[in-house]
VEXVEX-52147 format. One record per residue (C-alpha): x, y, z; residue number from 1; residue in three letters. Coordinates in Angstrom, 2 decimals, decimal comma. Example, Ala and Ser with C-alpha at 12.3 -4.5 7.8 and 13.67 -1.06 7.14 Angstrom:
<rs>
<X:12,30&Y:-4,50&Z:7,80&gupa:1&numi:ALA>
<X:13,67&Y:-1,06&Z:7,14&gupa:2&numi:SER>
</rs>
This chain:
<rs>
<X:101,16&Y:5,76&Z:129,05&gupa:1&numi:MET>
<X:98,43&Y:3,17&Z:128,66&gupa:2&numi:LEU>
<X:97,68&Y:1,79&Z:125,21&gupa:3&numi:ILE>
<X:94,70&Y:-0,51&Z:125,51&gupa:4&numi:ALA>
<X:93,45&Y:-2,97&Z:122,95&gupa:5&numi:ALA>
<X:91,00&Y:-5,49&Z:124,32&gupa:6&numi:ARG>
<X:89,80&Y:-8,72&Z:122,78&gupa:7&numi:ARG>
<X:88,16&Y:-11,07&Z:125,24&gupa:8&numi:GLY>
<X:90,56&Y:-10,17&Z:128,06&gupa:9&numi:GLY>
<X:93,58&Y:-9,18&Z:125,98&gupa:10&numi:LEU>
<X:95,21&Y:-5,95&Z:127,11&gupa:11&numi:GLU>
<X:98,07&Y:-3,95&Z:125,70&gupa:12&numi:GLN>
<X:99,95&Y:-1,66&Z:128,05&gupa:13&numi:GLU>
<X:103,01&Y:0,37&Z:127,13&gupa:14&numi:SER>
<X:103,30&Y:-1,52&Z:123,87&gupa:15&numi:GLY>
<X:103,35&Y:-4,99&Z:125,49&gupa:16&numi:VAL>
<X:100,18&Y:-7,04&Z:125,22&gupa:17&numi:TRP>
<X:99,19&Y:-9,36&Z:128,03&gupa:18&numi:VAL>
<X:97,23&Y:-12,48&Z:127,13&gupa:19&numi:LEU>
<X:95,03&Y:-12,16&Z:130,18&gupa:20&numi:ALA>
<X:92,47&Y:-14,79&Z:129,25&gupa:21&numi:GLN>
<X:93,70&Y:-16,32&Z:126,01&gupa:22&numi:HIS>
<X:96,86&Y:-17,83&Z:127,45&gupa:23&numi:LEU>
<X:94,86&Y:-19,72&Z:130,03&gupa:24&numi:GLY>
<X:92,28&Y:-21,14&Z:127,66&gupa:25&numi:ARG>
<X:92,46&Y:-24,82&Z:126,87&gupa:26&numi:GLY>
<X:89,95&Y:-25,41&Z:124,09&gupa:27&numi:THR>
<X:89,24&Y:-23,79&Z:120,78&gupa:28&numi:ALA>
<X:85,57&Y:-23,46&Z:121,67&gupa:29&numi:GLU>
<X:86,52&Y:-20,97&Z:124,37&gupa:30&numi:GLN>
<X:88,23&Y:-18,64&Z:121,91&gupa:31&numi:ILE>
<X:85,49&Y:-16,30&Z:120,76&gupa:32&numi:ASP>
<X:85,85&Y:-15,17&Z:117,13&gupa:33&numi:PRO>
<X:86,11&Y:-11,44&Z:116,54&gupa:34&numi:VAL>
<X:83,14&Y:-9,82&Z:114,86&gupa:35&numi:GLU>
<X:84,46&Y:-7,48&Z:112,19&gupa:36&numi:HIS>
<X:82,46&Y:-4,66&Z:110,70&gupa:37&numi:ASP>
<X:81,58&Y:-6,04&Z:107,30&gupa:38&numi:ARG>
<X:78,26&Y:-4,28&Z:106,79&gupa:39&numi:ASN>
<X:79,19&Y:-3,24&Z:103,25&gupa:40&numi:ASP>
<X:79,61&Y:-6,88&Z:102,28&gupa:41&numi:CYS>
<X:76,41&Y:-8,03&Z:103,98&gupa:42&numi:ARG>
<X:74,05&Y:-5,25&Z:102,91&gupa:43&numi:SER>
<X:73,91&Y:-6,27&Z:99,26&gupa:44&numi:GLY>
<X:74,43&Y:-2,63&Z:98,25&gupa:45&numi:ALA>
<X:78,16&Y:-2,15&Z:97,96&gupa:46&numi:LEU>
<X:79,70&Y:1,25&Z:97,54&gupa:47&numi:SER>
<X:82,07&Y:1,73&Z:94,62&gupa:48&numi:VAL>
<X:84,98&Y:1,68&Z:97,07&gupa:49&numi:GLY>
<X:83,79&Y:-1,51&Z:98,76&gupa:50&numi:ALA>
<X:83,18&Y:-3,21&Z:95,42&gupa:51&numi:ALA>
<X:86,66&Y:-2,25&Z:94,24&gupa:52&numi:SER>
<X:88,14&Y:-3,66&Z:97,45&gupa:53&numi:PHE>
<X:86,39&Y:-6,98&Z:96,93&gupa:54&numi:LEU>
<X:87,44&Y:-7,19&Z:93,30&gupa:55&numi:LEU>
<X:91,07&Y:-6,71&Z:94,24&gupa:56&numi:MET>
<X:91,01&Y:-8,87&Z:97,34&gupa:57&numi:SER>
<X:91,51&Y:-12,55&Z:98,09&gupa:58&numi:SER>
<X:89,73&Y:-15,07&Z:100,28&gupa:59&numi:ALA>
<X:91,14&Y:-17,76&Z:102,54&gupa:60&numi:LEU>
<X:88,93&Y:-20,79&Z:103,12&gupa:61&numi:SER>
<X:90,06&Y:-23,30&Z:105,75&gupa:62&numi:VAL>
<X:88,72&Y:-26,74&Z:106,61&gupa:63&numi:TYR>
<X:89,19&Y:-29,13&Z:109,51&gupa:64&numi:LEU>
<X:89,57&Y:-32,67&Z:108,20&gupa:65&numi:LEU>
<X:91,78&Y:-35,72&Z:107,93&gupa:66&numi:ASP>
<X:94,36&Y:-34,70&Z:105,30&gupa:67&numi:PRO>
<X:95,36&Y:-38,27&Z:104,49&gupa:68&numi:ALA>
<X:91,77&Y:-39,43&Z:104,01&gupa:69&numi:ALA>
<X:91,01&Y:-36,39&Z:101,87&gupa:70&numi:THR>
<X:94,06&Y:-36,98&Z:99,66&gupa:71&numi:ARG>
<X:92,96&Y:-40,60&Z:99,30&gupa:72&numi:ALA>
<X:89,79&Y:-39,44&Z:97,53&gupa:73&numi:LEU>
<X:91,99&Y:-38,40&Z:94,59&gupa:74&numi:VAL>
<X:92,12&Y:-41,41&Z:92,30&gupa:75&numi:GLY>
<X:89,71&Y:-43,39&Z:94,50&gupa:76&numi:SER>
<X:87,31&Y:-43,93&Z:91,58&gupa:77&numi:ARG>
<X:84,45&Y:-43,59&Z:94,06&gupa:78&numi:ASP>
<X:81,49&Y:-43,26&Z:91,69&gupa:79&numi:ASP>
<X:79,04&Y:-43,44&Z:94,59&gupa:80&numi:GLN>
<X:80,59&Y:-40,28&Z:96,03&gupa:81&numi:LEU>
<X:80,30&Y:-38,59&Z:92,63&gupa:82&numi:LEU>
<X:76,66&Y:-39,59&Z:92,36&gupa:83&numi:GLU>
<X:75,89&Y:-38,15&Z:95,80&gupa:84&numi:VAL>
<X:77,63&Y:-34,88&Z:94,92&gupa:85&numi:ILE>
<X:75,84&Y:-34,57&Z:91,59&gupa:86&numi:ARG>
<X:72,42&Y:-35,31&Z:93,10&gupa:87&numi:ASP>
<X:72,82&Y:-33,22&Z:96,26&gupa:88&numi:SER>
<X:74,87&Y:-30,29&Z:95,01&gupa:89&numi:PHE>
<X:73,78&Y:-29,95&Z:91,42&gupa:90&numi:GLY>
<X:72,75&Y:-26,32&Z:91,94&gupa:91&numi:ASP>
<X:76,22&Y:-25,42&Z:93,24&gupa:92&numi:GLN>
<X:77,88&Y:-27,15&Z:90,31&gupa:93&numi:LEU>
<X:75,62&Y:-25,26&Z:87,91&gupa:94&numi:ALA>
<X:76,41&Y:-21,97&Z:89,65&gupa:95&numi:HIS>
<X:80,14&Y:-22,60&Z:89,26&gupa:96&numi:ASP>
<X:79,65&Y:-23,48&Z:85,60&gupa:97&numi:ASP>
<X:77,85&Y:-20,19&Z:85,07&gupa:98&numi:ASP>
<X:80,67&Y:-18,31&Z:86,83&gupa:99&numi:TRP>
<X:83,31&Y:-19,91&Z:84,58&gupa:100&numi:PHE>
<X:81,14&Y:-20,13&Z:81,48&gupa:101&numi:ARG>
<X:83,61&Y:-18,23&Z:79,29&gupa:102&numi:HIS>
<X:86,46&Y:-20,60&Z:80,22&gupa:103&numi:GLU>
<X:84,18&Y:-23,62&Z:79,68&gupa:104&numi:ILE>
<X:83,19&Y:-22,28&Z:76,26&gupa:105&numi:GLU>
<X:86,92&Y:-22,23&Z:75,45&gupa:106&numi:LYS>
<X:87,32&Y:-25,89&Z:76,37&gupa:107&numi:GLY>
<X:87,77&Y:-25,98&Z:80,16&gupa:108&numi:ALA>
<X:85,98&Y:-28,86&Z:81,90&gupa:109&numi:PRO>
<X:82,74&Y:-28,22&Z:83,75&gupa:110&numi:THR>
<X:82,73&Y:-28,38&Z:87,55&gupa:111&numi:ALA>
<X:81,41&Y:-31,95&Z:87,53&gupa:112&numi:TYR>
<X:83,75&Y:-33,07&Z:84,77&gupa:113&numi:GLU>
<X:86,72&Y:-31,71&Z:86,73&gupa:114&numi:ALA>
<X:85,46&Y:-33,35&Z:89,92&gupa:115&numi:LEU>
<X:85,06&Y:-36,70&Z:88,19&gupa:116&numi:ARG>
<X:88,56&Y:-36,42&Z:86,72&gupa:117&numi:THR>
<X:90,05&Y:-35,70&Z:90,16&gupa:118&numi:VAL>
<X:88,20&Y:-38,61&Z:91,80&gupa:119&numi:VAL>
<X:89,31&Y:-40,91&Z:88,97&gupa:120&numi:HIS>
<X:92,88&Y:-39,61&Z:89,05&gupa:121&numi:GLY>
<X:92,81&Y:-38,38&Z:85,43&gupa:122&numi:GLY>
<X:93,14&Y:-37,98&Z:82,59&gupa:123&numi:PRO>
<X:93,67&Y:-34,24&Z:83,02&gupa:124&numi:PHE>
<X:93,48&Y:-31,65&Z:80,28&gupa:125&numi:SER>
<X:96,84&Y:-30,89&Z:78,73&gupa:126&numi:GLU>
<X:95,90&Y:-27,20&Z:78,53&gupa:127&numi:ASP>
<X:97,40&Y:-25,52&Z:81,61&gupa:128&numi:GLU>
<X:94,69&Y:-22,85&Z:81,37&gupa:129&numi:GLN>
<X:92,20&Y:-25,50&Z:82,49&gupa:130&numi:HIS>
<X:94,12&Y:-26,58&Z:85,60&gupa:131&numi:ALA>
<X:92,23&Y:-24,20&Z:87,91&gupa:132&numi:PHE>
<X:89,10&Y:-26,35&Z:87,58&gupa:133&numi:GLN>
<X:90,87&Y:-29,34&Z:89,13&gupa:134&numi:TYR>
<X:92,05&Y:-27,18&Z:92,02&gupa:135&numi:GLY>
<X:88,49&Y:-26,04&Z:92,68&gupa:136&numi:TYR>
<X:87,29&Y:-29,63&Z:92,37&gupa:137&numi:ALA>
<X:89,67&Y:-30,65&Z:95,16&gupa:138&numi:TYR>
<X:88,46&Y:-27,68&Z:97,21&gupa:139&numi:LYS>
<X:84,92&Y:-28,97&Z:96,75&gupa:140&numi:ARG>
<X:85,96&Y:-32,37&Z:98,12&gupa:141&numi:LEU>
<X:87,33&Y:-30,59&Z:101,19&gupa:142&numi:CYS>
<X:84,10&Y:-28,61&Z:101,56&gupa:143&numi:GLU>
<X:82,04&Y:-31,78&Z:101,46&gupa:144&numi:LEU>
<X:84,18&Y:-33,92&Z:103,76&gupa:145&numi:THR>
<X:85,54&Y:-31,32&Z:106,20&gupa:146&numi:GLY>
<X:84,27&Y:-28,68&Z:108,60&gupa:147&numi:SER>
<X:84,53&Y:-25,05&Z:107,55&gupa:148&numi:PHE>
<X:86,57&Y:-22,97&Z:110,00&gupa:149&numi:LEU>
<X:86,01&Y:-19,32&Z:110,90&gupa:150&numi:ASP>
<X:87,88&Y:-17,15&Z:108,40&gupa:151&numi:ASN>
<X:86,54&Y:-13,71&Z:109,32&gupa:152&numi:SER>
<X:90,04&Y:-12,33&Z:109,91&gupa:153&numi:CYS>
<X:91,17&Y:-13,49&Z:106,48&gupa:154&numi:PHE>
<X:88,30&Y:-12,94&Z:104,08&gupa:155&numi:THR>
<X:88,55&Y:-10,66&Z:102,31&gupa:156&numi:PRO>
<X:92,23&Y:-9,76&Z:102,56&gupa:157&numi:HIS>
<X:94,67&Y:-7,87&Z:100,38&gupa:158&numi:ARG>
<X:98,38&Y:-7,57&Z:99,82&gupa:159&numi:GLY>
<X:100,74&Y:-9,43&Z:102,12&gupa:160&numi:ASP>
<X:98,25&Y:-9,92&Z:104,96&gupa:161&numi:TRP>
<X:98,99&Y:-13,64&Z:105,24&gupa:162&numi:LEU>
<X:102,71&Y:-12,91&Z:105,60&gupa:163&numi:SER>
<X:101,91&Y:-10,29&Z:108,24&gupa:164&numi:VAL>
<X:99,99&Y:-12,90&Z:110,24&gupa:165&numi:VAL>
<X:102,86&Y:-15,35&Z:109,80&gupa:166&numi:ASP>
<X:105,18&Y:-12,76&Z:111,32&gupa:167&numi:LYS>
<X:102,82&Y:-12,52&Z:114,28&gupa:168&numi:GLY>
<X:102,88&Y:-16,29&Z:114,68&gupa:169&numi:LEU>
<X:106,68&Y:-16,24&Z:114,54&gupa:170&numi:THR>
<X:106,78&Y:-13,53&Z:117,22&gupa:171&numi:GLU>
<X:104,89&Y:-16,00&Z:119,42&gupa:172&numi:LEU>
<X:107,43&Y:-18,70&Z:118,61&gupa:173&numi:GLY>
<X:105,09&Y:-20,56&Z:116,25&gupa:174&numi:ILE>
<X:107,02&Y:-21,64&Z:113,16&gupa:175&numi:THR>
<X:105,58&Y:-25,10&Z:112,48&gupa:176&numi:ALA>
<X:102,68&Y:-23,69&Z:110,45&gupa:177&numi:VAL>
<X:102,22&Y:-20,82&Z:108,01&gupa:178&numi:SER>
<X:99,05&Y:-19,22&Z:106,69&gupa:179&numi:VAL>
<X:100,95&Y:-17,85&Z:103,68&gupa:180&numi:ALA>
<X:101,58&Y:-21,43&Z:102,58&gupa:181&numi:GLU>
<X:97,86&Y:-21,81&Z:101,96&gupa:182&numi:PHE>
<X:98,51&Y:-19,60&Z:98,93&gupa:183&numi:GLY>
<X:101,07&Y:-22,00&Z:97,45&gupa:184&numi:TYR>
<X:100,28&Y:-24,87&Z:95,10&gupa:185&numi:CYS>
<X:100,05&Y:-27,75&Z:97,55&gupa:186&numi:GLY>
<X:97,51&Y:-29,75&Z:95,59&gupa:187&numi:LEU>
<X:98,06&Y:-33,51&Z:95,85&gupa:188&numi:PRO>
<X:99,49&Y:-35,52&Z:92,99&gupa:189&numi:ASN>
<X:98,57&Y:-36,06&Z:90,24&gupa:190&numi:PRO>
<X:96,62&Y:-32,79&Z:90,06&gupa:191&numi:LEU>
<X:98,32&Y:-30,33&Z:87,70&gupa:192&numi:PRO>
<X:99,92&Y:-27,13&Z:88,96&gupa:193&numi:TRP>
<X:97,70&Y:-24,08&Z:89,09&gupa:194&numi:THR>
<X:98,21&Y:-20,57&Z:90,44&gupa:195&numi:TYR>
<X:94,60&Y:-20,30&Z:91,59&gupa:196&numi:MET>
<X:93,33&Y:-21,60&Z:93,86&gupa:197&numi:PRO>
<X:96,33&Y:-21,81&Z:96,12&gupa:198&numi:GLY>
<X:96,33&Y:-24,75&Z:98,50&gupa:199&numi:CYS>
<X:98,25&Y:-25,72&Z:101,61&gupa:200&numi:GLY>
<X:98,08&Y:-28,30&Z:104,39&gupa:201&numi:VAL>
<X:98,76&Y:-28,24&Z:108,12&gupa:202&numi:TRP>
<X:99,32&Y:-31,89&Z:108,98&gupa:203&numi:THR>
<X:98,31&Y:-33,27&Z:112,39&gupa:204&numi:PRO>
<X:101,99&Y:-33,38&Z:113,31&gupa:205&numi:GLU>
<X:102,52&Y:-29,74&Z:112,34&gupa:206&numi:GLN>
<X:99,45&Y:-28,69&Z:114,31&gupa:207&numi:CYS>
<X:100,69&Y:-30,51&Z:117,41&gupa:208&numi:ALA>
<X:104,16&Y:-28,98&Z:117,05&gupa:209&numi:GLN>
<X:102,72&Y:-25,49&Z:116,60&gupa:210&numi:ALA>
<X:100,65&Y:-25,81&Z:119,77&gupa:211&numi:LEU>
<X:103,68&Y:-27,02&Z:121,70&gupa:212&numi:GLU>
<X:105,61&Y:-24,00&Z:120,45&gupa:213&numi:GLN>
<X:102,79&Y:-21,76&Z:121,67&gupa:214&numi:PHE>
<X:102,75&Y:-23,48&Z:125,07&gupa:215&numi:GLU>
<X:106,49&Y:-22,93&Z:125,35&gupa:216&numi:GLU>
<X:105,96&Y:-19,22&Z:124,67&gupa:217&numi:THR>
<X:103,36&Y:-19,17&Z:127,45&gupa:218&numi:LYS>
<X:105,75&Y:-20,86&Z:129,85&gupa:219&numi:ARG>
<X:108,36&Y:-18,22&Z:129,10&gupa:220&numi:LYS>
<X:105,83&Y:-15,45&Z:129,64&gupa:221&numi:GLY>
<X:106,81&Y:-13,92&Z:126,28&gupa:222&numi:HIS>
<X:104,34&Y:-11,25&Z:125,14&gupa:223&numi:ALA>
<X:105,53&Y:-9,41&Z:122,01&gupa:224&numi:PRO>
<X:103,88&Y:-6,18&Z:120,84&gupa:225&numi:PRO>
<X:101,42&Y:-6,91&Z:118,04&gupa:226&numi:LEU>
<X:98,75&Y:-4,88&Z:116,32&gupa:227&numi:GLU>
<X:95,23&Y:-5,78&Z:117,55&gupa:228&numi:PRO>
<X:94,10&Y:-7,06&Z:114,13&gupa:229&numi:GLU>
<X:97,15&Y:-9,33&Z:113,98&gupa:230&numi:VAL>
<X:96,34&Y:-10,64&Z:117,45&gupa:231&numi:VAL>
<X:92,81&Y:-11,44&Z:116,27&gupa:232&numi:ASP>
<X:94,10&Y:-13,39&Z:113,27&gupa:233&numi:ALA>
<X:96,78&Y:-15,21&Z:115,25&gupa:234&numi:VAL>
<X:94,27&Y:-16,42&Z:117,81&gupa:235&numi:PHE>
<X:91,95&Y:-17,58&Z:115,06&gupa:236&numi:ASP>
<X:94,87&Y:-19,73&Z:113,87&gupa:237&numi:CYS>
<X:95,40&Y:-21,04&Z:117,38&gupa:238&numi:ILE>
<X:91,69&Y:-21,86&Z:117,49&gupa:239&numi:GLY>
<X:92,09&Y:-23,93&Z:114,32&gupa:240&numi:TRP>
<X:95,06&Y:-25,73&Z:115,87&gupa:241&numi:LEU>
<X:93,13&Y:-26,57&Z:119,04&gupa:242&numi:ARG>
<X:90,25&Y:-27,96&Z:117,01&gupa:243&numi:LEU>
<X:92,71&Y:-30,16&Z:115,11&gupa:244&numi:ALA>
<X:94,22&Y:-31,27&Z:118,42&gupa:245&numi:GLU>
<X:90,78&Y:-32,37&Z:119,61&gupa:246&numi:SER>
<X:90,37&Y:-34,73&Z:116,63&gupa:247&numi:ARG>
<X:93,17&Y:-37,33&Z:116,34&gupa:248&numi:PRO>
<X:94,51&Y:-37,53&Z:112,81&gupa:249&numi:GLY>
<X:92,92&Y:-34,24&Z:111,81&gupa:250&numi:PHE>
<X:94,66&Y:-31,21&Z:110,38&gupa:251&numi:GLY>
<X:93,79&Y:-28,13&Z:108,34&gupa:252&numi:VAL>
<X:93,62&Y:-27,64&Z:104,58&gupa:253&numi:ILE>
<X:93,35&Y:-24,08&Z:103,29&gupa:254&numi:GLY>
<X:92,69&Y:-22,48&Z:99,91&gupa:255&numi:PHE>
<X:93,41&Y:-18,95&Z:98,72&gupa:256&numi:VAL>
<X:91,29&Y:-17,72&Z:95,85&gupa:257&numi:SER>
</rs>
């Protein structure tokens, strides 16, 4: 019995998928992202069901950058950077302030105030209900200094999808990285703990180790049975890893919100 699921040369036969083209590809640019049917999200006229899905779902945003250099921005006291952000991205800051206007009315810092606090390394609000603003401020630094990576397999997502993808990575022998860890609180010190946004880092060393684990799986010819949507997500992750490999010192920072 033939069970076929194709994605750029990937075939599944009798429950065992064969990485016909993917296993031979050497660069992330050669891994074509999957186009998902997201017409409901793009049309601007969401059905009640689609709107409910989005309200209950999460987003994963991932960036290619130098993790050490990005962490070094925290406490750098770089007022020139703050001035550039305020002058060039004032509309975005105002949009965020409007989105969180109720929290700001209750004493939370504005987007720029939180950003300035992060860049200056404090002082942070003692109210733990305000901590989310510092997490989003750090996310903004990653947006401005890094390259946004394709997240179409992860946004929106619901439930334990990130853990499901991690299981797929593990089936391929990849244990050095985890997408679920992007949902943890991996914000750099001294930023206060916050549940949202979640943050995690794949260091350059972890990325290199993960790719070596994948290469070892290829050498063994191991092809575990995986659902097509999991295969799509796994190979997006491998694409991120290959992009990191192509830039010495670069890794991946991800945020779940």
